[in-house]
C-alpha angles and dihedrals in degrees: 000000000000123000119237113237117220119189111208118226094250092052091045090054090052092047092052090054091060120091114266096247093057093038090058091050091051094047091047091051092048092049092048101042112027105053091063121054097335089172095062117096116235138164091284100029126068140168115244107208115205092350115171111233132187090217137062115270143150111245132275100059121203132203128212112196116214109176106298092341127090126209113201119203145159129214128228099198094180093059096029093238131138114205117205 
C-alpha cells in the first residue's frame, strides 16, 4: 500500500522559493521515491539519527537527496503518511 505524502506549509513555502526547473526535479523525486517504502535506506535516502532540526518533526528524521537539495521528512507508519 502506498504512503500519502503531505507537504507541510513551511516546506511548501521553501519549495515555492526554488526555481521552477529544480522544483520540478524535487517534486518528481518525491513522487517517485516516497510513496513506496519511505523508511528504507537507498542511495539517495538516509536515516538521520538524533539530527537537530529547526522545524517540528517526529523522530527519526529522514533525508532524500535530490541533486544539491535535501528533502527532510518523517514517516507515520501507522497512518501510512510521509510528512515533508
